[in-house]
All heavy atoms as TSV, in Angstrom:
chain	resi	resn	atom	element	x	y	z
A	1	MET	N	N	1.626	10.074	-14.546
A	1	MET	CA	C	2.001	10.959	-13.436
A	1	MET	C	C	3.497	10.920	-13.284
A	1	MET	O	O	4.147	9.957	-13.693
A	1	MET	CB	C	1.236	10.528	-12.195
A	1	MET	CG	C	1.916	9.556	-11.293
A	1	MET	SD	S	0.915	9.143	-9.877
A	1	MET	CE	C	1.574	7.574	-9.573
A	2	LEU	N	N	4.040	11.978	-12.764
A	2	LEU	CA	C	5.500	12.089	-12.652
A	2	LEU	C	C	5.949	11.905	-11.176
A	2	LEU	O	O	5.379	12.486	-10.267
A	2	LEU	CB	C	6.002	13.480	-13.096
A	2	LEU	CG	C	6.198	13.678	-14.587
A	2	LEU	CD1	C	6.627	15.091	-14.873
A	2	LEU	CD2	C	7.155	12.668	-15.171
A	3	VAL	N	N	6.932	11.026	-11.022
A	3	VAL	CA	C	7.555	10.855	-9.705
A	3	VAL	C	C	9.072	10.944	-9.911
A	3	VAL	O	O	9.580	10.791	-11.042
A	3	VAL	CB	C	7.194	9.543	-9.054
A	3	VAL	CG1	C	5.716	9.417	-8.727
A	3	VAL	CG2	C	7.669	8.345	-9.870
A	4	THR	N	N	9.794	11.246	-8.879
A	4	THR	CA	C	11.246	11.278	-8.965
A	4	THR	C	C	11.795	10.078	-8.266
A	4	THR	O	O	11.468	9.819	-7.090
A	4	THR	CB	C	11.800	12.601	-8.269
A	4	THR	OG1	O	11.212	13.728	-8.934
A	4	THR	CG2	C	13.292	12.667	-8.394
A	5	VAL	N	N	12.609	9.309	-8.968
A	5	VAL	CA	C	13.199	8.096	-8.424
A	5	VAL	C	C	14.675	8.216	-8.456
A	5	VAL	O	O	15.293	8.355	-9.537
A	5	VAL	CB	C	12.758	6.858	-9.226
A	5	VAL	CG1	C	13.382	5.562	-8.652
A	5	VAL	CG2	C	11.257	6.697	-9.312
A	6	ASN	N	N	15.261	8.284	-7.257
A	6	ASN	CA	C	16.727	8.396	-7.129
A	6	ASN	C	C	17.245	9.602	-7.913
A	6	ASN	O	O	18.256	9.520	-8.649
A	6	ASN	CB	C	17.469	7.136	-7.512
A	6	ASN	CG	C	17.178	6.034	-6.550
A	6	ASN	OD1	O	16.583	6.209	-5.512
A	6	ASN	ND2	N	17.612	4.833	-6.888
A	7	GLY	N	N	16.469	10.697	-7.891
A	7	GLY	CA	C	16.905	11.960	-8.531
A	7	GLY	C	C	16.518	12.093	-9.973
A	7	GLY	O	O	16.765	13.137	-10.572
A	8	GLU	N	N	15.855	11.071	-10.579
A	8	GLU	CA	C	15.448	11.168	-12.007
A	8	GLU	C	C	13.940	11.156	-12.075
A	8	GLU	O	O	13.270	10.334	-11.486
A	8	GLU	CB	C	15.972	9.914	-12.731
A	8	GLU	CG	C	17.445	9.874	-12.920
A	8	GLU	CD	C	17.912	8.726	-13.767
A	8	GLU	OE1	O	17.103	8.246	-14.583
A	8	GLU	OE2	O	19.047	8.273	-13.650
A	9	SER	N	N	13.412	12.055	-12.921
A	9	SER	CA	C	11.969	12.105	-13.136
A	9	SER	C	C	11.531	10.928	-13.991
A	9	SER	O	O	12.254	10.592	-14.955
A	9	SER	CB	C	11.553	13.410	-13.840
A	9	SER	OG	O	11.776	14.471	-13.019
A	10	ARG	N	N	10.450	10.325	-13.609
A	10	ARG	CA	C	9.901	9.176	-14.330
A	10	ARG	C	C	8.432	9.362	-14.484
A	10	ARG	O	O	7.723	9.730	-13.540
A	10	ARG	CB	C	10.132	7.845	-13.563
A	10	ARG	CG	C	11.546	7.400	-13.603
A	10	ARG	CD	C	11.581	5.993	-12.897
A	10	ARG	NE	N	12.896	5.463	-13.031
A	10	ARG	CZ	C	13.269	4.582	-13.934
A	10	ARG	NH1	N	12.390	4.104	-14.802
A	10	ARG	NH2	N	14.505	4.133	-13.967
A	11	ASP	N	N	7.943	9.023	-15.655
A	11	ASP	CA	C	6.513	9.024	-15.920
A	11	ASP	C	C	6.006	7.609	-15.599
A	11	ASP	O	O	6.515	6.633	-16.227
A	11	ASP	CB	C	6.193	9.371	-17.371
A	11	ASP	CG	C	4.773	9.596	-17.632
A	11	ASP	OD1	O	3.973	9.787	-16.702
A	11	ASP	OD2	O	4.387	9.613	-18.852
A	12	VAL	N	N	5.149	7.405	-14.624
A	12	VAL	CA	C	4.644	6.132	-14.216
A	12	VAL	C	C	3.135	6.091	-14.247
A	12	VAL	O	O	2.475	7.140	-14.282
A	12	VAL	CB	C	5.153	5.800	-12.800
A	12	VAL	CG1	C	6.666	5.706	-12.728
A	12	VAL	CG2	C	4.635	6.744	-11.747
A	13	ALA	N	N	2.572	4.901	-14.251
A	13	ALA	CA	C	1.130	4.725	-14.240
A	13	ALA	C	C	0.539	5.264	-12.929
A	13	ALA	O	O	1.121	5.157	-11.896
A	13	ALA	CB	C	0.786	3.264	-14.408
A	14	ALA	N	N	-0.698	5.776	-13.054
A	14	ALA	CA	C	-1.437	6.203	-11.845
A	14	ALA	C	C	-1.700	4.990	-10.963
A	14	ALA	O	O	-1.846	3.885	-11.499
A	14	ALA	CB	C	-2.712	6.852	-12.292
A	15	ASP	N	N	-1.735	5.200	-9.693
A	15	ASP	CA	C	-2.032	4.136	-8.732
A	15	ASP	C	C	-0.933	3.109	-8.570
A	15	ASP	O	O	-1.134	2.025	-8.092
A	15	ASP	CB	C	-3.375	3.454	-8.974
A	15	ASP	CG	C	-4.527	4.331	-8.577
A	15	ASP	OD1	O	-4.376	5.227	-7.751
A	15	ASP	OD2	O	-5.617	4.151	-9.161
A	16	LEU	N	N	0.285	3.451	-9.045
A	16	LEU	CA	C	1.418	2.499	-8.913
A	16	LEU	C	C	1.814	2.435	-7.460
A	16	LEU	O	O	1.839	3.421	-6.768
A	16	LEU	CB	C	2.582	3.015	-9.743
A	16	LEU	CG	C	3.775	2.062	-9.925
A	16	LEU	CD1	C	3.368	0.976	-10.925
A	16	LEU	CD2	C	4.971	2.849	-10.471
A	17	THR	N	N	2.093	1.206	-6.992
A	17	THR	CA	C	2.564	1.039	-5.599
A	17	THR	C	C	4.092	1.046	-5.605
A	17	THR	O	O	4.758	0.848	-6.645
A	17	THR	CB	C	2.090	-0.299	-5.004
A	17	THR	OG1	O	2.676	-1.375	-5.717
A	17	THR	CG2	C	0.593	-0.394	-5.044
A	18	VAL	N	N	4.655	1.177	-4.462
A	18	VAL	CA	C	6.092	1.137	-4.253
A	18	VAL	C	C	6.623	-0.216	-4.738
A	18	VAL	O	O	7.611	-0.339	-5.438
A	18	VAL	CB	C	6.557	1.430	-2.816
A	18	VAL	CG1	C	8.004	1.140	-2.610
A	18	VAL	CG2	C	6.176	2.859	-2.424
A	19	GLY	N	N	5.908	-1.265	-4.400
A	19	GLY	CA	C	6.275	-2.620	-4.804
A	19	GLY	C	C	6.274	-2.825	-6.298
A	19	GLY	O	O	7.173	-3.419	-6.876
A	20	GLU	N	N	5.278	-2.281	-6.954
A	20	GLU	CA	C	5.215	-2.365	-8.431
A	20	GLU	C	C	6.397	-1.545	-9.077
A	20	GLU	O	O	6.938	-1.990	-10.076
A	20	GLU	CB	C	3.912	-1.850	-8.941
A	20	GLU	CG	C	2.724	-2.765	-8.562
A	20	GLU	CD	C	1.346	-2.113	-8.752
A	20	GLU	OE1	O	1.223	-0.865	-8.727
A	20	GLU	OE2	O	0.392	-2.870	-8.898
A	21	LEU	N	N	6.719	-0.441	-8.475
A	21	LEU	CA	C	7.845	0.364	-8.986
A	21	LEU	C	C	9.139	-0.437	-8.844
A	21	LEU	O	O	9.955	-0.545	-9.770
A	21	LEU	CB	C	7.967	1.676	-8.244
A	21	LEU	CG	C	9.199	2.533	-8.624
A	21	LEU	CD1	C	9.143	2.932	-10.056
A	21	LEU	CD2	C	9.239	3.763	-7.658
A	22	VAL	N	N	9.349	-1.074	-7.720
A	22	VAL	CA	C	10.528	-1.890	-7.475
A	22	VAL	C	C	10.582	-3.009	-8.502
A	22	VAL	O	O	11.653	-3.277	-9.115
A	22	VAL	CB	C	10.515	-2.478	-6.025
A	22	VAL	CG1	C	11.612	-3.542	-5.861
A	22	VAL	CG2	C	10.751	-1.356	-5.014
A	23	GLU	N	N	9.465	-3.648	-8.807
A	23	GLU	CA	C	9.391	-4.708	-9.812
A	23	GLU	C	C	9.704	-4.161	-11.215
A	23	GLU	O	O	10.449	-4.776	-11.942
A	23	GLU	CB	C	8.021	-5.358	-9.810
A	23	GLU	CG	C	7.785	-6.219	-8.532
A	23	GLU	CD	C	6.340	-6.661	-8.442
A	23	GLU	OE1	O	5.513	-6.373	-9.338
A	23	GLU	OE2	O	6.059	-7.330	-7.414
A	24	GLN	N	N	9.178	-2.990	-11.544
A	24	GLN	CA	C	9.420	-2.403	-12.857
A	24	GLN	C	C	10.919	-2.097	-13.021
A	24	GLN	O	O	11.441	-2.110	-14.150
A	24	GLN	CB	C	8.636	-1.081	-13.027
A	24	GLN	CG	C	7.192	-1.350	-13.321
A	24	GLN	CD	C	6.444	-0.046	-13.627
A	24	GLN	OE1	O	7.022	1.029	-13.731
A	24	GLN	NE2	N	5.120	-0.173	-13.723
A	25	LEU	N	N	11.606	-1.764	-11.939
A	25	LEU	CA	C	13.014	-1.493	-11.967
A	25	LEU	C	C	13.874	-2.764	-11.950
A	25	LEU	O	O	15.108	-2.670	-11.911
A	25	LEU	CB	C	13.381	-0.577	-10.852
A	25	LEU	CG	C	12.750	0.816	-10.849
A	25	LEU	CD1	C	13.055	1.577	-9.563
A	25	LEU	CD2	C	13.209	1.602	-12.052
A	26	ALA	N	N	13.213	-3.914	-11.995
A	26	ALA	CA	C	13.841	-5.267	-11.963
A	26	ALA	C	C	14.729	-5.438	-10.759
A	26	ALA	O	O	15.825	-5.981	-10.835
A	26	ALA	CB	C	14.634	-5.461	-13.247
A	27	LEU	N	N	14.288	-4.913	-9.605
A	27	LEU	CA	C	14.999	-5.092	-8.343
A	27	LEU	C	C	14.304	-6.159	-7.458
A	27	LEU	O	O	13.092	-6.282	-7.533
A	27	LEU	CB	C	15.052	-3.760	-7.609
A	27	LEU	CG	C	15.760	-2.595	-8.334
A	27	LEU	CD1	C	15.594	-1.337	-7.565
A	27	LEU	CD2	C	17.237	-2.946	-8.506
A	28	ASN	N	N	15.090	-6.805	-6.644
A	28	ASN	CA	C	14.560	-7.781	-5.713
A	28	ASN	C	C	14.075	-7.037	-4.469
A	28	ASN	O	O	14.897	-6.396	-3.805
A	28	ASN	CB	C	15.638	-8.785	-5.340
A	28	ASN	CG	C	15.170	-9.859	-4.410
A	28	ASN	OD1	O	14.133	-9.713	-3.777
A	28	ASN	ND2	N	15.910	-10.937	-4.349
A	29	PRO	N	N	12.768	-7.071	-4.182
A	29	PRO	CA	C	12.275	-6.328	-3.049
A	29	PRO	C	C	12.868	-6.755	-1.686
A	29	PRO	O	O	12.888	-5.970	-0.725
A	29	PRO	CB	C	10.775	-6.586	-3.065
A	29	PRO	CG	C	10.581	-7.770	-3.890
A	29	PRO	CD	C	11.740	-7.842	-4.843
A	30	LYS	N	N	13.482	-7.919	-1.643
A	30	LYS	CA	C	14.138	-8.432	-0.391
A	30	LYS	C	C	15.472	-7.756	-0.211
A	30	LYS	O	O	16.027	-7.853	0.912
A	30	LYS	CB	C	14.264	-9.906	-0.447
A	30	LYS	CG	C	12.927	-10.657	-0.413
A	30	LYS	CD	C	13.158	-12.124	-0.431
A	30	LYS	CE	C	11.766	-12.817	-0.485
A	30	LYS	NZ	N	11.944	-14.301	-0.542
A	31	THR	N	N	15.987	-7.121	-1.231
A	31	THR	CA	C	17.373	-6.512	-1.107
A	31	THR	C	C	17.354	-5.030	-1.265
A	31	THR	O	O	18.437	-4.472	-1.508
A	31	THR	CB	C	18.333	-7.168	-2.154
A	31	THR	OG1	O	17.812	-6.836	-3.454
A	31	THR	CG2	C	18.385	-8.664	-2.016
A	32	VAL	N	N	16.212	-4.387	-1.100
A	32	VAL	CA	C	16.158	-2.923	-1.203
A	32	VAL	C	C	15.490	-2.333	-0.049
A	32	VAL	O	O	14.666	-2.944	0.616
A	32	VAL	CB	C	15.437	-2.459	-2.524
A	32	VAL	CG1	C	16.193	-3.003	-3.762
A	32	VAL	CG2	C	14.014	-2.828	-2.555
A	33	VAL	N	N	15.765	-1.035	0.177
A	33	VAL	CA	C	15.028	-0.202	1.123
A	33	VAL	C	C	14.459	0.947	0.282
A	33	VAL	O	O	15.129	1.521	-0.577
A	33	VAL	CB	C	15.979	0.364	2.199
A	33	VAL	CG1	C	15.255	1.386	3.058
A	33	VAL	CG2	C	16.585	-0.772	3.049
A	34	ALA	N	N	13.211	1.260	0.503
A	34	ALA	CA	C	12.553	2.325	-0.214
A	34	ALA	C	C	12.112	3.440	0.737
A	34	ALA	O	O	11.630	3.163	1.846
A	34	ALA	CB	C	11.342	1.831	-0.991
A	35	GLN	N	N	12.258	4.655	0.264
A	35	GLN	CA	C	11.883	5.824	1.031
A	35	GLN	C	C	10.993	6.686	0.152
A	35	GLN	O	O	11.290	6.918	-1.046
A	35	GLN	CB	C	13.100	6.605	1.387
A	35	GLN	CG	C	12.887	7.820	2.236
A	35	GLN	CD	C	14.257	8.461	2.618
A	35	GLN	OE1	O	15.303	7.866	2.549
A	35	GLN	NE2	N	14.169	9.737	2.941
A	36	ARG	N	N	9.797	7.099	0.627
A	36	ARG	CA	C	8.898	7.913	-0.147
A	36	ARG	C	C	8.722	9.212	0.596
A	36	ARG	O	O	8.315	9.234	1.745
A	36	ARG	CB	C	7.560	7.222	-0.292
A	36	ARG	CG	C	6.633	8.032	-1.236
A	36	ARG	CD	C	5.245	7.410	-1.337
A	36	ARG	NE	N	4.392	8.292	-0.610
A	36	ARG	CZ	C	3.394	7.970	0.156
A	36	ARG	NH1	N	3.097	6.750	0.384
A	36	ARG	NH2	N	2.675	8.915	0.734
A	37	ASN	N	N	9.093	10.334	-0.060
A	37	ASN	CA	C	8.953	11.633	0.531
A	37	ASN	C	C	9.609	11.731	1.893
A	37	ASN	O	O	9.069	12.350	2.797
A	37	ASN	CB	C	7.497	12.119	0.578
A	37	ASN	CG	C	6.860	12.171	-0.777
A	37	ASN	OD1	O	7.523	12.496	-1.752
A	37	ASN	ND2	N	5.568	11.823	-0.866
A	38	GLY	N	N	10.793	11.157	2.023
A	38	GLY	CA	C	11.580	11.259	3.238
A	38	GLY	C	C	11.213	10.272	4.294
A	38	GLY	O	O	11.849	10.261	5.355
A	39	GLU	N	N	10.251	9.391	4.086
A	39	GLU	CA	C	9.885	8.384	5.094
A	39	GLU	C	C	10.129	6.978	4.554
A	39	GLU	O	O	9.688	6.670	3.433
A	39	GLU	CB	C	8.434	8.553	5.505
A	39	GLU	CG	C	8.176	9.852	6.216
A	39	GLU	CD	C	6.747	9.925	6.727
A	39	GLU	OE1	O	6.115	8.926	6.916
A	39	GLU	OE2	O	6.322	11.050	6.963
A	40	ILE	N	N	10.766	6.116	5.342
A	40	ILE	CA	C	10.986	4.751	4.953
A	40	ILE	C	C	9.652	4.031	4.863
A	40	ILE	O	O	8.808	4.116	5.699
A	40	ILE	CB	C	11.984	4.067	5.902
A	40	ILE	CG1	C	13.336	4.658	5.816
A	40	ILE	CG2	C	12.004	2.520	5.676
A	40	ILE	CD1	C	14.330	4.164	6.774
A	41	VAL	N	N	9.535	3.249	3.749
A	41	VAL	CA	C	8.351	2.430	3.565
A	41	VAL	C	C	8.694	1.017	4.017
A	41	VAL	O	O	9.597	0.420	3.443
A	41	VAL	CB	C	7.929	2.407	2.073
A	41	VAL	CG1	C	6.712	1.482	1.884
A	41	VAL	CG2	C	7.614	3.832	1.584
A	42	PRO	N	N	8.027	0.477	5.038
A	42	PRO	CA	C	8.304	-0.877	5.495
A	42	PRO	C	C	8.081	-1.849	4.356
A	42	PRO	O	O	7.119	-1.716	3.573
A	42	PRO	CB	C	7.304	-1.104	6.621
A	42	PRO	CG	C	6.959	0.252	7.119
A	42	PRO	CD	C	7.011	1.153	5.885
A	43	ARG	N	N	8.985	-2.796	4.172
A	43	ARG	CA	C	8.893	-3.802	3.095
A	43	ARG	C	C	7.536	-4.497	3.015
A	43	ARG	O	O	7.017	-4.689	1.931
A	43	ARG	CB	C	10.031	-4.812	3.262
A	43	ARG	CG	C	10.249	-5.651	2.029
A	43	ARG	CD	C	11.517	-6.552	2.159
A	43	ARG	NE	N	12.692	-5.704	2.041
A	43	ARG	CZ	C	13.626	-5.540	2.993
A	43	ARG	NH1	N	13.474	-6.195	4.129
A	43	ARG	NH2	N	14.669	-4.755	2.839
A	44	GLU	N	N	6.967	-4.771	4.145
A	44	GLU	CA	C	5.651	-5.444	4.157
A	44	GLU	C	C	4.500	-4.560	3.613
A	44	GLU	O	O	3.443	-5.021	3.317
A	44	GLU	CB	C	5.287	-6.031	5.556
A	44	GLU	CG	C	5.168	-4.972	6.614
A	44	GLU	CD	C	6.468	-4.633	7.354
A	44	GLU	OE1	O	7.555	-5.050	6.923
A	44	GLU	OE2	O	6.363	-3.940	8.391
A	45	LEU	N	N	4.790	-3.266	3.476
A	45	LEU	CA	C	3.783	-2.342	2.952
A	45	LEU	C	C	4.072	-1.912	1.492
A	45	LEU	O	O	3.320	-1.069	0.949
A	45	LEU	CB	C	3.687	-1.093	3.834
A	45	LEU	CG	C	3.261	-1.338	5.280
A	45	LEU	CD1	C	3.188	0.001	6.047
A	45	LEU	CD2	C	1.906	-2.010	5.328
A	46	PHE	N	N	5.114	-2.477	0.873
A	46	PHE	CA	C	5.466	-2.049	-0.489
A	46	PHE	C	C	4.267	-2.125	-1.456
A	46	PHE	O	O	4.109	-1.251	-2.295
A	46	PHE	CB	C	6.587	-2.968	-1.055
A	46	PHE	CG	C	8.002	-2.533	-0.704
A	46	PHE	CD1	C	8.283	-1.592	0.287
A	46	PHE	CD2	C	9.064	-3.142	-1.366
A	46	PHE	CE1	C	9.561	-1.230	0.583
A	46	PHE	CE2	C	10.348	-2.767	-1.071
A	46	PHE	CZ	C	10.608	-1.801	-0.097
A	47	HIS	N	N	3.428	-3.139	-1.325
A	47	HIS	CA	C	2.341	-3.286	-2.265
A	47	HIS	C	C	1.025	-2.626	-1.786
A	47	HIS	O	O	-0.022	-2.755	-2.433
A	47	HIS	CB	C	2.065	-4.775	-2.561
A	47	HIS	CG	C	3.112	-5.348	-3.481
A	47	HIS	ND1	N	3.152	-5.049	-4.840
A	47	HIS	CD2	C	4.146	-6.141	-3.268
A	47	HIS	CE1	C	4.200	-5.630	-5.412
A	47	HIS	NE2	N	4.807	-6.318	-4.485
A	48	GLU	N	N	1.140	-1.879	-0.660
A	48	GLU	CA	C	-0.008	-1.145	-0.190
A	48	GLU	C	C	0.172	0.376	-0.340
A	48	GLU	O	O	-0.801	1.100	-0.509
A	48	GLU	CB	C	-0.259	-1.476	1.285
A	48	GLU	CG	C	-0.684	-2.903	1.526
A	48	GLU	CD	C	-0.823	-3.226	2.982
A	48	GLU	OE1	O	-1.141	-2.320	3.813
A	48	GLU	OE2	O	-0.656	-4.411	3.333
A	49	VAL	N	N	1.424	0.824	-0.303
A	49	VAL	CA	C	1.704	2.254	-0.383
A	49	VAL	C	C	1.664	2.705	-1.854
A	49	VAL	O	O	2.512	2.256	-2.667
A	49	VAL	CB	C	3.041	2.570	0.253
A	49	VAL	CG1	C	3.400	4.046	0.068
A	49	VAL	CG2	C	3.023	2.253	1.742
A	50	ARG	N	N	0.705	3.520	-2.193
A	50	ARG	CA	C	0.544	4.023	-3.575
A	50	ARG	C	C	1.292	5.334	-3.740
A	50	ARG	O	O	1.334	6.187	-2.860
A	50	ARG	CB	C	-0.935	4.213	-3.887
A	50	ARG	CG	C	-1.694	2.942	-3.794
A	50	ARG	CD	C	-2.839	2.862	-4.728
A	50	ARG	NE	N	-3.428	1.512	-4.642
A	50	ARG	CZ	C	-3.057	0.479	-5.405
A	50	ARG	NH1	N	-2.118	0.640	-6.260
A	50	ARG	NH2	N	-3.623	-0.656	-5.293
A	51	LEU	N	N	1.888	5.479	-4.921
A	51	LEU	CA	C	2.597	6.731	-5.241
A	51	LEU	C	C	1.605	7.757	-5.772
A	51	LEU	O	O	0.595	7.430	-6.358
A	51	LEU	CB	C	3.676	6.438	-6.311
A	51	LEU	CG	C	4.747	5.456	-5.909
A	51	LEU	CD1	C	5.668	5.143	-7.057
A	51	LEU	CD2	C	5.517	5.980	-4.709
A	52	ALA	N	N	1.947	9.026	-5.535
A	52	ALA	CA	C	1.153	10.113	-6.030
A	52	ALA	C	C	2.015	11.027	-6.858
A	52	ALA	O	O	3.250	11.042	-6.780
A	52	ALA	CB	C	0.576	10.941	-4.833
A	53	ASP	N	N	1.387	11.786	-7.743
A	53	ASP	CA	C	2.095	12.713	-8.601
A	53	ASP	C	C	3.000	13.634	-7.767
A	53	ASP	O	O	2.588	14.193	-6.787
A	53	ASP	CB	C	1.051	13.548	-9.416
A	53	ASP	CG	C	1.737	14.321	-10.549
A	53	ASP	OD1	O	2.535	13.682	-11.265
A	53	ASP	OD2	O	1.408	15.477	-10.699
A	54	GLY	N	N	4.261	13.721	-8.165
A	54	GLY	CA	C	5.211	14.574	-7.466
A	54	GLY	C	C	5.980	13.930	-6.345
A	54	GLY	O	O	6.864	14.557	-5.752
A	55	ASP	N	N	5.651	12.613	-6.032
A	55	ASP	CA	C	6.386	11.965	-4.958
A	55	ASP	C	C	7.853	11.856	-5.304
A	55	ASP	O	O	8.226	11.759	-6.472
A	55	ASP	CB	C	5.814	10.536	-4.736
A	55	ASP	CG	C	4.591	10.509	-3.831
A	55	ASP	OD1	O	4.233	11.564	-3.277
A	55	ASP	OD2	O	3.994	9.459	-3.680
A	56	GLU	N	N	8.647	11.825	-4.274
A	56	GLU	CA	C	10.102	11.595	-4.400
A	56	GLU	C	C	10.419	10.268	-3.752
A	56	GLU	O	O	10.135	10.105	-2.562
A	56	GLU	CB	C	10.911	12.731	-3.766
A	56	GLU	CG	C	10.710	14.035	-4.491
A	56	GLU	CD	C	11.642	15.121	-3.998
A	56	GLU	OE1	O	12.605	14.810	-3.259
A	56	GLU	OE2	O	11.396	16.284	-4.378
A	57	VAL	N	N	11.000	9.372	-4.534
A	57	VAL	CA	C	11.311	8.034	-4.020
A	57	VAL	C	C	12.803	7.786	-4.112
A	57	VAL	O	O	13.448	8.091	-5.107
A	57	VAL	CB	C	10.569	6.963	-4.878
A	57	VAL	CG1	C	10.893	5.548	-4.401
A	57	VAL	CG2	C	9.058	7.200	-4.918
A	58	GLU	N	N	13.352	7.244	-3.077
A	58	GLU	CA	C	14.756	6.810	-3.082
A	58	GLU	C	C	14.742	5.341	-2.811
A	58	GLU	O	O	14.106	4.841	-1.886
A	58	GLU	CB	C	15.538	7.541	-1.951
A	58	GLU	CG	C	15.721	9.024	-2.148
A	58	GLU	CD	C	16.643	9.332	-3.342
A	58	GLU	OE1	O	17.603	8.650	-3.590
A	58	GLU	OE2	O	16.325	10.367	-3.994
A	59	ILE	N	N	15.473	4.584	-3.658
A	59	ILE	CA	C	15.586	3.135	-3.469
A	59	ILE	C	C	17.060	2.803	-3.389
A	59	ILE	O	O	17.882	3.155	-4.274
A	59	ILE	CB	C	14.942	2.429	-4.663
A	59	ILE	CG1	C	13.445	2.714	-4.734
A	59	ILE	CG2	C	15.153	0.894	-4.536
A	59	ILE	CD1	C	12.703	2.163	-5.905
A	60	VAL	N	N	17.405	2.142	-2.314
A	60	VAL	CA	C	18.768	1.779	-2.079
A	60	VAL	C	C	18.852	0.253	-2.106
A	60	VAL	O	O	18.060	-0.436	-1.426
A	60	VAL	CB	C	19.266	2.289	-0.705
A	60	VAL	CG1	C	20.670	1.885	-0.428
A	60	VAL	CG2	C	19.178	3.815	-0.626
A	61	ARG	N	N	19.799	-0.306	-2.850
A	61	ARG	CA	C	19.962	-1.732	-2.972
A	61	ARG	C	C	21.187	-2.171	-2.118
A	61	ARG	O	O	22.216	-1.552	-2.188
A	61	ARG	CB	C	20.193	-2.047	-4.485
A	61	ARG	CG	C	20.286	-3.498	-4.735
A	61	ARG	CD	C	20.321	-3.791	-6.228
A	61	ARG	NE	N	20.983	-2.705	-6.970
A	61	ARG	CZ	C	21.406	-2.805	-8.208
A	61	ARG	NH1	N	21.228	-3.932	-8.816
A	61	ARG	NH2	N	22.010	-1.819	-8.778
A	62	PHE	N	N	20.982	-3.306	-1.426
A	62	PHE	CA	C	22.088	-3.855	-0.673
A	62	PHE	C	C	22.929	-4.692	-1.634
A	62	PHE	O	O	22.398	-5.431	-2.473
A	62	PHE	CB	C	21.531	-4.813	0.445
A	62	PHE	CG	C	20.736	-4.088	1.487
A	62	PHE	CD1	C	19.366	-4.302	1.591
A	62	PHE	CD2	C	21.333	-3.214	2.328
A	62	PHE	CE1	C	18.628	-3.658	2.542
A	62	PHE	CE2	C	20.577	-2.529	3.281
A	62	PHE	CZ	C	19.236	-2.775	3.403
A	63	VAL	N	N	24.258	-4.545	-1.468
A	63	VAL	CA	C	25.183	-5.238	-2.289
A	63	VAL	C	C	26.142	-6.007	-1.382
A	63	VAL	O	O	26.774	-5.397	-0.534
A	63	VAL	CB	C	25.931	-4.317	-3.254
A	63	VAL	CG1	C	26.957	-5.110	-4.111
A	63	VAL	CG2	C	24.962	-3.570	-4.159
A	64	GLY	N	N	26.240	-7.285	-1.562
A	64	GLY	CA	C	27.171	-8.081	-0.790
A	64	GLY	C	C	28.557	-8.101	-1.395
A	64	GLY	O	O	28.685	-7.866	-2.594
A	65	GLY	N	N	29.524	-8.332	-0.637
A	65	GLY	CA	C	30.884	-8.429	-1.161
A	65	GLY	C	C	31.806	-8.987	-0.097
A	65	GLY	O	O	31.456	-9.277	0.974
A	66	GLY	N	N	33.040	-9.126	-0.566
A	66	GLY	CA	C	33.947	-9.686	0.392
A	66	GLY	C	C	35.335	-9.404	0.136
A	66	GLY	O	O	35.887	-8.591	-0.483
């Protein structure tokens, strides 16, 4: 199935969760915010919210600095 992640189309497995997508992207789920179709997905629901064909996902990573 096709989803758009941060503006790029990606072919992903059916029934993929937001949490699994974050893991596939090698991101730390504790340091990202995910939005699916314009709505923020609470971190505690990352492994419950399943993606559907055509979903648009935005993932923003927090970066520390000084």
